[in-house]
C-alpha positions as CSV (number, residue, x, y, z in Angstrom):
1,M,-28.7,5.4,-23.7
2,R,-27.4,4.9,-20.3
3,Q,-27.5,7.8,-17.8
4,Q,-24.4,9.9,-17.4
5,P,-22.8,9.4,-14.1
6,R,-24.0,11.2,-11.1
7,G,-22.8,11.4,-7.5
8,H,-22.7,8.2,-5.5
9,D,-26.2,8.2,-4.0
10,V,-29.0,6.0,-3.7
11,S,-30.8,7.4,-6.8
12,T,-28.3,5.7,-8.9
13,I,-28.5,2.4,-7.2
14,H,-31.6,0.0,-7.6
15,T,-32.4,-0.9,-4.0
16,P,-34.1,-4.1,-2.8
17,Q,-38.0,-4.2,-3.4
18,A,-40.6,-6.5,-2.0
19,T,-41.1,-9.3,-4.4
20,S,-44.0,-11.8,-4.9
21,T,-43.3,-15.4,-4.4
22,S,-43.6,-16.3,-8.0
23,A,-41.2,-13.5,-9.0
24,L,-38.8,-15.0,-6.2
25,T,-39.1,-18.6,-7.4
26,G,-38.4,-17.4,-10.9
27,H,-35.4,-15.5,-9.7
28,F,-34.1,-18.6,-8.1
29,A,-34.9,-20.9,-11.0
30,A,-32.9,-18.7,-13.4
31,H,-29.9,-18.9,-11.2
32,V,-30.3,-22.8,-11.0
33,F,-30.7,-23.2,-14.7
34,W,-27.9,-20.9,-15.9
35,A,-25.5,-21.6,-13.1
36,S,-25.7,-25.5,-13.5
37,L,-26.0,-25.6,-17.1
38,L,-22.3,-25.6,-18.0
39,P,-21.0,-27.9,-15.2
40,L,-23.9,-30.4,-15.9
41,I,-23.0,-30.5,-19.6
42,N,-19.4,-30.9,-18.6
43,L,-20.5,-33.8,-16.2
44,I,-22.2,-35.7,-19.1
45,F,-19.1,-35.2,-21.5
46,L,-16.8,-36.6,-18.7
47,L,-19.0,-39.4,-17.9
48,T,-19.5,-40.6,-21.6
49,G,-15.8,-40.0,-22.5
50,P,-13.4,-40.3,-23.8
51,H,-14.9,-39.8,-27.3
52,D,-13.9,-40.2,-30.8
53,W,-12.0,-37.2,-32.0
54,W,-14.9,-35.7,-34.1
55,I,-17.4,-36.3,-31.3
56,A,-14.9,-34.6,-28.7
57,L,-14.9,-31.5,-31.0
58,L,-18.4,-31.4,-30.9
59,W,-18.4,-30.9,-27.3
60,I,-16.9,-27.5,-27.6
61,T,-20.1,-26.1,-29.3
62,P,-21.9,-25.7,-25.8
63,V,-19.4,-23.0,-24.7
64,W,-19.6,-21.1,-28.1
65,G,-23.5,-21.3,-27.8
66,L,-23.4,-19.8,-24.4
67,V,-21.3,-17.0,-25.6
68,L,-23.9,-16.4,-28.5
69,L,-26.6,-16.3,-26.1
70,D,-25.1,-14.0,-23.9
71,N,-24.1,-11.6,-26.5
72,R,-27.9,-11.5,-27.3
73,S,-29.2,-11.7,-23.8
74,A,-31.8,-9.2,-22.5
75,A,-30.6,-6.7,-20.1
76,D,-31.6,-7.3,-16.5
77,R,-31.5,-4.4,-14.2
78,R,-34.3,-5.4,-11.7
79,P,-33.6,-4.7,-8.1
80,P,-33.0,-7.8,-5.8
81,S,-35.7,-9.2,-3.7
82,S,-36.1,-8.2,0.0
83,S,-37.0,-11.6,1.1
84,T,-35.1,-13.2,3.8
85,R,-35.2,-16.7,2.4
86,V,-31.6,-17.1,1.6
87,W,-31.0,-20.8,2.2
88,P,-32.0,-22.0,-1.3
89,F,-29.5,-19.5,-2.8
90,D,-26.7,-21.0,-0.3
91,A,-28.0,-24.5,-1.1
92,L,-27.3,-23.9,-4.8
93,L,-23.6,-22.8,-3.8
94,Y,-23.2,-25.9,-2.1
95,A,-24.6,-28.2,-4.9
96,L,-22.3,-26.3,-7.3
97,V,-19.3,-27.0,-5.1
98,A,-20.1,-30.9,-4.9
99,L,-20.6,-30.9,-8.7
100,Q,-17.3,-29.0,-9.5
101,L,-15.4,-31.5,-7.4
102,L,-17.1,-34.4,-8.9
103,N,-16.0,-33.0,-12.4
104,H,-12.5,-32.7,-11.2
105,A,-12.4,-36.3,-10.2
106,L,-14.2,-37.4,-13.5
107,L,-11.6,-35.4,-15.6
108,G,-8.9,-37.7,-14.3
109,W,-10.9,-40.7,-14.7
110,M,-11.8,-40.0,-18.3
111,A,-8.2,-38.9,-19.2
112,S,-6.8,-42.2,-17.4
113,R,-8.9,-44.4,-19.8
114,L,-7.1,-42.8,-23.1
115,M,-4.7,-45.3,-24.6
116,I,-1.9,-44.2,-26.9
117,E,-1.0,-47.0,-29.1
118,S,-0.9,-45.3,-32.6
119,W,-0.7,-41.8,-34.1
120,F,-4.5,-42.0,-34.5
121,D,-4.9,-42.5,-30.8
122,V,-2.7,-39.2,-30.5
123,G,-5.1,-37.3,-32.6
124,T,-8.0,-38.7,-30.4
125,M,-6.3,-37.6,-27.2
126,L,-5.7,-34.1,-28.6
127,A,-9.2,-33.8,-29.6
128,N,-10.4,-34.8,-26.1
129,L,-7.8,-32.3,-24.7
130,M,-9.1,-29.4,-26.8
131,A,-12.6,-30.3,-25.7
132,V,-11.4,-30.2,-22.0
133,L,-9.5,-26.8,-22.4
134,N,-12.8,-25.3,-23.7
135,L,-15.7,-27.2,-21.9
136,S,-14.0,-28.3,-18.6
137,A,-12.0,-25.3,-18.0
138,T,-14.8,-22.8,-18.7
139,A,-16.9,-24.8,-16.2
140,A,-13.9,-24.8,-13.7
141,A,-13.9,-21.0,-14.1
142,S,-17.7,-20.4,-14.0
143,S,-18.7,-23.2,-11.4
144,G,-15.3,-23.3,-9.6
145,I,-13.7,-20.2,-9.4
146,V,-16.6,-18.0,-9.5
147,I,-18.1,-20.0,-6.8
148,A,-15.0,-19.8,-4.9
149,H,-14.9,-16.1,-5.1
150,E,-18.4,-15.9,-3.7
151,L,-17.4,-18.3,-0.9
152,V,-14.2,-16.6,0.2
153,H,-16.0,-13.3,0.8
154,R,-18.4,-15.1,3.4
155,R,-18.0,-14.6,7.0
156,S,-18.4,-18.2,7.9
157,R,-14.9,-20.2,8.1
158,V,-16.5,-23.2,6.6
159,H,-17.6,-21.3,3.4
160,R,-14.1,-19.7,3.2
161,W,-12.5,-23.2,3.4
162,W,-14.5,-24.7,0.7
163,G,-13.7,-21.6,-1.4
164,R,-10.0,-22.3,-0.9
165,V,-10.5,-25.8,-1.8
166,L,-12.1,-25.0,-5.1
167,L,-9.2,-22.7,-5.8
168,M,-6.5,-25.3,-4.9
169,F,-8.1,-27.5,-7.9
170,V,-7.1,-24.9,-10.4
171,G,-3.6,-24.1,-8.7
172,Y,-4.6,-20.6,-7.4
173,E,-5.3,-20.8,-3.8
174,H,-3.4,-17.6,-3.2
175,F,-6.1,-15.7,-4.9
176,A,-8.2,-16.2,-1.8
177,T,-5.7,-14.1,0.3
178,E,-4.8,-11.6,-2.5
179,H,-8.2,-11.0,-3.5
180,I,-9.7,-10.3,-0.1
181,R,-6.8,-8.4,1.6
182,G,-4.8,-7.0,-1.4
183,H,-7.4,-6.4,-4.4
184,H,-10.4,-5.0,-2.6
185,P,-8.6,-2.4,-0.4
186,R,-6.5,-1.4,-3.4
187,V,-8.8,-1.7,-6.2
188,A,-8.5,1.1,-9.0
189,T,-5.0,2.1,-7.7
190,A,-1.6,1.7,-9.0
191,D,-0.8,-0.7,-6.0
192,D,-3.1,-3.0,-7.2
193,P,-1.6,-5.8,-9.6
194,A,-5.3,-7.0,-10.5
195,T,-6.2,-3.7,-11.8
196,A,-5.5,-3.5,-15.7
197,R,-3.9,0.0,-16.6
198,H,-5.4,2.2,-19.2
199,G,-4.1,1.1,-22.6
200,E,-2.6,-2.3,-21.2
201,S,-3.1,-5.3,-23.6
202,F,-4.5,-8.5,-21.9
203,L,-1.1,-10.3,-22.6
204,A,0.8,-7.6,-20.9
205,F,-1.5,-7.4,-17.9
206,Y,-1.4,-11.3,-17.6
207,K,2.4,-11.4,-17.6
208,R,2.3,-8.6,-14.9
209,T,-0.5,-9.8,-12.7
210,V,0.0,-13.6,-12.1
211,P,3.3,-13.3,-10.4
212,A,2.6,-9.8,-8.8
213,Q,-0.6,-11.4,-7.1
214,L,1.4,-14.3,-5.9
215,K,4.2,-12.0,-4.4
216,S,1.5,-9.7,-3.0
217,A,-0.4,-12.7,-1.3
218,W,2.8,-14.2,0.1
219,R,3.8,-10.9,1.7
220,L,0.2,-10.2,3.1
221,E,0.5,-13.6,4.9
222,K,3.9,-12.6,6.4
223,K,2.5,-9.3,7.5
224,R,-0.5,-11.2,9.1
225,L,1.9,-13.4,10.9
226,G,3.8,-10.4,12.4
227,D,6.9,-9.9,10.1
228,V,7.2,-9.4,6.5
229,E,10.7,-9.9,6.5
230,M,10.6,-13.4,8.1
231,G,12.8,-16.1,6.7
232,F,11.2,-19.2,5.0
233,W,12.5,-21.4,7.8
234,D,10.8,-19.1,10.4
235,R,8.4,-21.2,12.6
236,R,5.7,-19.0,12.1
237,M,5.7,-20.0,8.4
238,L,4.0,-23.0,9.5
239,Q,0.8,-20.9,9.8
240,H,1.2,-19.3,6.3
241,R,-1.9,-19.7,4.4
242,V,-0.4,-19.2,1.1
243,L,2.3,-21.9,1.8
244,H,-0.4,-24.2,2.8
245,G,-2.3,-23.8,-0.5
246,L,1.0,-24.4,-2.4
247,L,1.6,-27.6,-0.6
248,A,-2.1,-28.7,-1.0
249,E,-1.8,-27.9,-4.9
250,T,1.4,-30.0,-5.2
251,A,-0.2,-32.9,-3.4
252,I,-3.3,-32.6,-5.8
253,F,-1.2,-32.4,-8.8
254,L,0.9,-35.5,-7.7
255,G,-2.3,-37.3,-6.9
256,Y,-3.4,-36.9,-10.4
257,L,-0.2,-38.2,-11.7
258,L,-0.2,-41.1,-9.4
259,L,-3.8,-42.2,-9.8
260,C,-4.6,-41.2,-13.3
261,G,-1.2,-41.4,-15.0
262,P,0.8,-38.5,-17.2
263,I,-2.5,-38.1,-19.4
264,G,-4.6,-37.4,-16.6
265,L,-2.1,-34.9,-15.1
266,L,-1.9,-33.3,-18.6
267,F,-5.6,-33.0,-18.7
268,F,-5.9,-31.7,-15.1
269,A,-3.1,-29.0,-15.5
270,G,-4.3,-28.0,-18.8
271,Q,-7.9,-27.1,-17.6
272,A,-6.4,-25.6,-14.4
273,R,-4.2,-23.2,-16.4
274,T,-6.9,-22.4,-18.9
275,A,-9.3,-21.8,-16.0
276,V,-6.7,-19.3,-14.4
277,I,-6.5,-17.5,-17.7
278,L,-10.2,-17.0,-17.9
279,L,-10.0,-15.8,-14.3
280,E,-7.5,-13.2,-15.0
281,T,-9.3,-12.2,-18.2
282,I,-12.2,-11.5,-15.9
283,N,-9.9,-9.4,-13.6
284,Y,-8.7,-7.4,-16.8
285,V,-12.2,-6.5,-17.8
286,E,-13.6,-5.7,-14.4
287,H,-11.3,-2.7,-13.8
288,W,-9.6,-1.8,-17.0
289,G,-8.4,1.8,-17.1
290,L,-10.1,2.8,-14.0
291,T,-8.5,5.0,-11.3
292,R,-10.1,6.0,-7.9
293,S,-10.9,9.5,-7.2
294,G,-10.9,9.2,-3.3
295,R,-10.0,6.5,-0.7
296,R,-13.6,5.1,-0.8
297,V,-14.5,2.9,-3.5
298,Q,-17.3,4.2,-5.6
299,P,-19.6,2.2,-8.1
300,S,-17.7,3.9,-10.9
301,D,-14.5,2.0,-10.0
302,S,-15.7,-1.3,-11.4
303,W,-17.1,-2.5,-14.9
304,D,-20.6,-4.0,-14.8
305,A,-22.5,-6.1,-17.4
306,D,-26.2,-5.8,-18.2
307,S,-26.7,-9.4,-19.5
308,G,-29.4,-11.4,-17.5
309,I,-27.5,-14.6,-18.5
310,T,-24.3,-13.3,-17.0
311,L,-26.1,-12.3,-13.9
312,Y,-27.5,-15.7,-13.2
313,A,-24.9,-18.1,-14.9
314,L,-22.0,-16.2,-13.0
315,V,-23.9,-15.9,-9.7
316,G,-24.3,-12.0,-9.6
317,L,-20.7,-11.4,-11.1
318,A,-22.6,-8.9,-13.5
319,R,-23.2,-6.6,-10.6
320,H,-19.3,-6.2,-9.7
321,A,-19.6,-2.6,-8.7
322,D,-22.1,-3.2,-5.8
323,H,-19.9,-6.1,-4.9
324,H,-16.8,-3.8,-4.3
325,A,-19.1,-1.4,-2.4
326,H,-20.5,-4.2,-0.1
327,A,-18.0,-7.1,-0.5
328,S,-19.9,-9.5,2.0
329,R,-23.3,-9.0,0.3
330,P,-24.6,-12.4,-1.0
331,Y,-24.9,-12.7,-5.0
332,H,-28.5,-12.7,-5.0
333,E,-28.7,-9.4,-3.1
334,L,-26.5,-7.3,-5.4
335,R,-27.9,-4.1,-7.0
336,Y,-27.6,-2.8,-10.3
337,C,-25.7,0.6,-10.5
338,N,-26.3,3.2,-13.2
339,E,-23.0,4.9,-12.9
340,S,-20.6,2.2,-13.3
341,P,-19.0,1.7,-16.9
342,K,-20.8,-1.2,-18.8
343,M,-19.2,-3.8,-20.8
344,P,-20.0,-4.2,-24.5
345,T,-21.9,-7.5,-24.0
346,G,-22.1,-10.1,-21.0
347,Y,-19.2,-11.3,-19.6
348,Y,-18.7,-14.3,-21.9
349,G,-18.6,-12.2,-25.1
350,T,-16.5,-9.5,-23.5
351,L,-13.8,-12.1,-22.3
352,L,-13.6,-13.6,-25.7
353,M,-13.2,-10.1,-27.0
354,A,-10.5,-9.1,-24.6
355,M,-8.5,-12.2,-25.5
356,M,-9.1,-12.6,-29.2
357,A,-9.6,-9.0,-30.4
358,N,-8.0,-6.9,-27.7
359,E,-7.5,-3.8,-29.9
360,R,-11.2,-3.8,-30.5
361,Y,-12.0,-4.3,-26.8
362,Q,-9.6,-1.5,-25.7
363,A,-11.2,0.9,-28.4
364,Y,-14.7,0.1,-26.8
365,A,-13.5,0.6,-23.2
366,D,-11.7,3.7,-23.9
367,A,-14.8,5.2,-25.6
368,E,-16.9,4.2,-22.6
369,L,-14.6,5.8,-20.1
370,K,-14.4,8.9,-22.2
371,R,-18.0,9.2,-22.5
372,L,-18.5,8.8,-18.6
373,G,-15.5,11.1,-17.8
374,L,-13.6,8.0,-16.0
375,G,-10.2,6.7,-15.7
376,P,-7.7,9.1,-17.6
377,Y,-10.5,11.3,-18.6
378,R,-11.5,11.9,-15.0
379,A,-10.8,15.7,-14.0
380,A,-8.0,15.9,-11.6
381,A,-8.0,12.0,-11.0
382,N,-5.6,11.0,-8.3
383,W,-4.3,7.5,-7.2
384,P,-4.4,7.2,-3.4
385,A,-1.6,5.5,-1.4
386,I,-2.8,2.5,0.3
C-alpha cells in the first residue's frame, strides 16, 4: 500500500545517493538495453522487409510482448546516482537519435519496394502497413518523440535543434514550443490543453488537444516575436519557429512522396499519425483529472509509474512528477516521488488501457485520485490563472 500524500518536502522524494561503480554500470546498461530494444527490432524489420503477409503480422508481437513484460515489471523506486559521469547517458541519446533517423529513412526504402500487381499484393501491403503502424510507430514514439522530449528540455541549442528534427519526422514540431512554454507553466490548470480533465475520455481529449496545442504554439511564437496580433505576411513571421517547423514537415512529406512514391508516403504518414496518437495518449494519462492547488507545480500534479521497464525504456518518463518540478534535470537523475498518483501499470499497459478500455482506465484513475484526495477530491481546489 502506497503512502498517503504528505507535504512537498524532501522526505517524500528519493534524493540522489552515492552509488558503486557496478550499480552505476547496471543502471546505465538497463537504459541501453530497454531504450534500444524496440528501435533495434524495428531496424531489423525494415532491413529485411517487405515481408510476406503472415511474416509481417508476426512483427507486431514484439510490441505486445513489451506490453506484457511492462505490466509484470518489478517496481523501481531507487534514487538516482550522485555520480557526475553524465557523458554515457548523453551518448545513448545521440545513438538513439541516429538510430531513429536511420529507421525513418529505411521505412521509406522498404515501402518503395512494395509492388502492387494483384489483390494478393494489396493484402501483403496492408499486412506490412499494419506492422509499421504497430512496431515502427511505437518505436517512433518511444525512441523518437520521447527522446525529442528529453532534448528540447536541454539548455544546449544543439540538443534542442535535434529534438525539433525528431519531432518534424512525425509532423509535430510545434510540440517543442507548446510543451516548454505552454504546457509546463500551465500544467494541471484549465488553461493547459494538454491536461486531460476529470471524466474526459481519450477520444474527446484527442479531438480537443491536437488543434488547441497547435493554436497555442502559434500564438506563443507570435508573442515571442512581439505581437500576438501580427498578420501572416508580417516580416517578423520569417522568424516564427512553428512556421519553420510546418514548412520543414511539408518538405519531408514531399520528399517521401518524390523519393519513395505514394506507398512510401502512405507508410511514413501512417507511422507519424500513430506516433502522435501515442504521444497524446501519454499526455492524457500523465495529468488526467489533476488540478493545481497553487501557482507552484507540486509532485502531486503529475501521474507517475512504478515500472522499472518504463523507467529505462522511456528514459525516465516514469518519473514525470519530478520532471515537472525540475524540467531541465536529465532523465537519469530524476527522482521517485511518493506523493504523486500512480498509474495502474507501466506506461505501455496504461496507454493501451486508456485507448482500448477507457472506462476501465477512468474508473481506476478516479479511485486513485479519490484515495489521495487529488483533483476533484482536493479540498478547496482552485485553478490558478496563468
